[in-house]
Structures are given as structure tokens and as C-alpha cells.
N, C-alpha and C positions, 0 to 999 in steps of 0.2 A: 541375481542382483540382490545384494543386502540392502534392506530398507533402513534408513536413518529414522530412529524413533524419537519423537518429542512428546511432551505433555500437551503443549498448545502451539499453534501456528497462527500468525496474523498475516494476511495478504490483502493488498488493496490496489486500486488503480491498474487493473489488468487491461481494461479497454478492449475486450472482445468485440469484434465488429468494426475495429479500426485497423488500418494497415500498420499503425505504429506498434501494435502489440507484439512483443517478443515471445510468440507462442511456443516456439520449439524449446526455449529455455524453461518456460513455465511448465510445459508438459514433462520435461525431464525432472524438474523439481517435484512435481506432484507424484510422479511414478516412483521416485527414489526416496520419498519421505512418507512418514505416517505420524498420526497424532491422535490424541483423545478428543481434543476440541480444535476446530478450525474456524477462525473468524475470517469472513469475507467483508472487508471494511470499506465497501463502496466502490463505485465505478468499475464493477466487474464486467458489465456489458455496456458498451458505449452507444446508448440509444440515440444520442445527439448526432454522432457520426453516421449511424445507420440511416437516419432520416435524411442526411445531406447526400450521402453517397453509399449505397448498399454494398457491403463487403462482408461476406461470411464464408470463408473457405472451410473445408472439412476439418482442418486442425482445430478450429474454434469450437465446432461441435464436439470434437474429441475431449476438449477441456471439460465441457459440461458432463460428458459421459463419465470421465474419471472422477469428478466431484460427486456425482450421483452414486457411483460405485463405492466410494469411500463412505458415503452416508449409509448405504445399505449394509456395509460391513461393520457399522457401529460407531463411526466418527460423528460426533455432534458438530453440526455446522450452524453457526450463527451468522446470518447474512444481514448486514447493515447497509442499505442502499445509500448511494452518494448522489451528487448532482447530475452525473451523466447517466445514471440509471434511476433517476428519482421517480419515474412512473411506478417502479416497484414498491415505493413507499405506500401505495394503496393496499399492499399486503401486510403491512406492519401489524404485528400481534398474532399473525397466523403461524401455524406449525404444520409442516408437511413431512411426516415421518420424523427423521432426525434433523430436519432443516427448520430452523426458527428464523423468522424475519422480525428484526427489531430496529428501532430508531437509534438506540444506544444500549449499552450493557455495562455492568460493573463486573470486572473479572478479578477474582482473588487468586493470586499466585500460590504456589506450594509453600512459600515461606511467609505467607500472610499479608502481602501487600495488596491493596485494593486499587484497581486502575479503571478509570473511565475509558470506555471504548466507543468511539464514534468516527464518522468519516472526516468531518472538519469543515465542510462547506458552510456550516452555520456561522462560522467566524468571519466570513467574507463581509457580512453586514457591519461588523464593528471595526474592520480594518479600513483605514481611510485611503481610498483611491477612487478616482473619478470614473464615471461610466465610459467616457472616451478612452481613458487609460486602459480599461479592461478590454475594450474592443480592439484597440491597437495592439495591446499585449497579446491577446488571443491570436490575432492574425500573425503576429511575429512568431509566436510559439508554434503555430501550425507549420510555418515555413521552416523553423528550426528542426522540427521533428521530421520533416521531409528530407532535409539534409542529413539528419541523424541516421535515417534508413539507408541513405546512399553510402555513408561512411561505414555503417555496419556491413553492408553488402561487399564493399571493397575489402574490408578486413577479413571477411569470410573467404572471399575469392583468393586472397593472398595468404590465407592460413595464419593470420595474425589474431591475437586475443581480442575479445570484445572490448570496445572503448566507446563511451558515450560522448558525442560532441555536445549534446544538449546539457549534460551535467557539467561539462568543462566550461561552457559559456555561463551557466548559472553561477558557478563559483567565482566568476570574475566580473559579474554584473552588480554594481552597487544597488540598483533598484531591486533586483531580485533578492539580494541579501537583506535589504530593508524589509521587503514583504515577508520573507521567511522569518525574520526576527519578530515582526508584528504578529505573525501567525503563532509562533511559539508562545508569546506573551498572552495572547487571547486563550490559547489552549490551557496554559497553566492556571489562568484565572478561573476557568471553568472547573478544573479539578479541585482547586482551593475552595470554590463556592459550594462544592458538594462534600467537602471535608474528606477527600480521598487522598491517596498517596501519589497519584500521578495520572497520566493519560496516555492512551495509545490511539493514534490517528493516522490518516493518510493525506489525500487531497492535493498536496503541494509538490508531489514527486521529488521529495528530498528526504531520503532515509537519514535518521538522526537519533541521537540519544544524548540527553544531558540531565543533570540534577541542578536545580536552582531553588534556593531558599527552602530546601527540604522536600521539594516536589520533583517527581520524575517525568520527563518528557520523552516519549518514544514515538517516532514516525517510521512506519514499516516500509516506506518508499513506494516503489511502483514496478510494473513489468512493461514499461515503455522505454525508460531511460536506464535506470539503475539495476533492475532485475534483483530485487531484494525482498526478504521476508524477515519478520520478527518471530523468534521461536523461544519457547520456554522449556528448559531442561527439567528432569525429574526433581532436581534440587530446588527449583524455583528461580534459578539464574536465567535471565533473559539475554539472548544473543541476537545480533543483527547478522543475518546470513546473506552474503553477496553470492549469487549463484552464477557460476561460469562452468566451462567444461571441467575445470579443476575447482572443486568447491573450496571457498574461503570463508571463514567465519571470524567475526570480531566479537569477543565476549563482552557483554555489557553488565556483568555482575557488579562492576565498580564503574558507574557512569561518570562521564566527564563532569566535574563540578564547575558550574558557571556562576560566578558571583554577580553577573550583570543584572 
């Protein structure tokens, strides 16, 4: 098996310990790709889900084994905990071999762009939505993910390509689109405040890239709905990789310009 080599890879919102994790696709991606630096941008292990209903099959342990193997073989891993694995924030500042635990990091691409890397849950406090809305939204989202797993199983059974019901619903929900746009704005403000060229984040399970007012916004997506990663080529070009049985990539060297 030929390994696809990248300079940098960003992954987030894996949700190991949750039934929603698309672990087979994730393992396929990890085994078929290599990189110098791997960012784990939060919600890698879903501690919230584990506390509610313990679920940890051997395949989830295998993900951790593959990551540790990459680390031993020289890959620098920068782990930035998110809100679902926030207990790991107690380890921020520590280094375990080639694994560094950070709250955020500034990444410099091969072509000189400086990007703030963080999970993104810190922006929830500045995005206006009520506590009741969060509770109802969370319950609705859990139900949607349960339906998403059923759809995924049916597609596999019938030999059809992967399709995400959850992503389909998000793109057609006005409230979801409003939240996504508010999150983008908060993310770009954070990059601007630190005089950087842009930001890489996760959290909202919506892979995305755009350029707005000279700033770059990259969201690496998730491994629950979209099964995506952000990667950097040797040239410094960033690409959003959508991982399926047949690999598809959308080059992001020329991000979508958004004047909004």
C-alpha cells in the first residue's frame, strides 16, 4: 500500500467512545497517509458520551495504537483538547515523547502563512444563543446522528457510497447556517486580534474554507458526519480531503473569496 505523504494534517471531532464515530474510514485514512506534523484539534475522545453510555470497541483502541505508532516513528503530534475531551486540558503544557498537549498553536505553512490552530468551543460564549436552545439543539442533534448511523448502515448494506444525512439537514437549516456564519465571524476575529493570516479549527462539524477581508478560515470538519481532514502539501498549499473508499480532494490553494 503506497502511503500518501503530506507535510501537515489536521483532524478534529473524531469522537472515539461514541457510536457516531466513523472509525473504519478514520483508520483507513490514518493507515494510508503520513505527515511530519499531525494536529489533533479537539474532541478526539468523547468523554461526555462515555460518561453517559460506555462504548469502546477494539477499533477505537486501534486508532490510539496507530497514532502512538506514528508518534514513535517520528511524526510530531500536537493535541489540542476540545469541549468533549476537556478533561485532557489538565495536561496542557506537557509533552509525552513526540506528543505535545496545547490549548492552541500557531502553525506556519511552507509558504509562510501563520495560522492560529484551536478547537473552537471558546467561541460559543460570544455566539448569541440561549441555554434552552443549546439543550434542545443538542437533543435534536443526537437524534439526527442516530438516524445518520442508520442511513450509513443502509448504504453500506446496499453497496452505495457514503452519504451524510446530518450534513444534508445542516445545509438546509436556516438556524444551523446562522450559527455556522456566527462561528466563522468569531473565528476570524480571533485570528485578526493576534495579527495572523487565518485560523484552523473544528468544533462545528462543518468542513469549510474561505477567505474574507484578507483572512483565511479553515475548518477541518469531523469524523462523525463528513469524514474530512485538512492537509498541507510540500508546497504549502492546503487541501480539504474528503475520505471515502475512493479518495477525493478539493484543493484550497485558492480559497473561496467571501466579501460578506
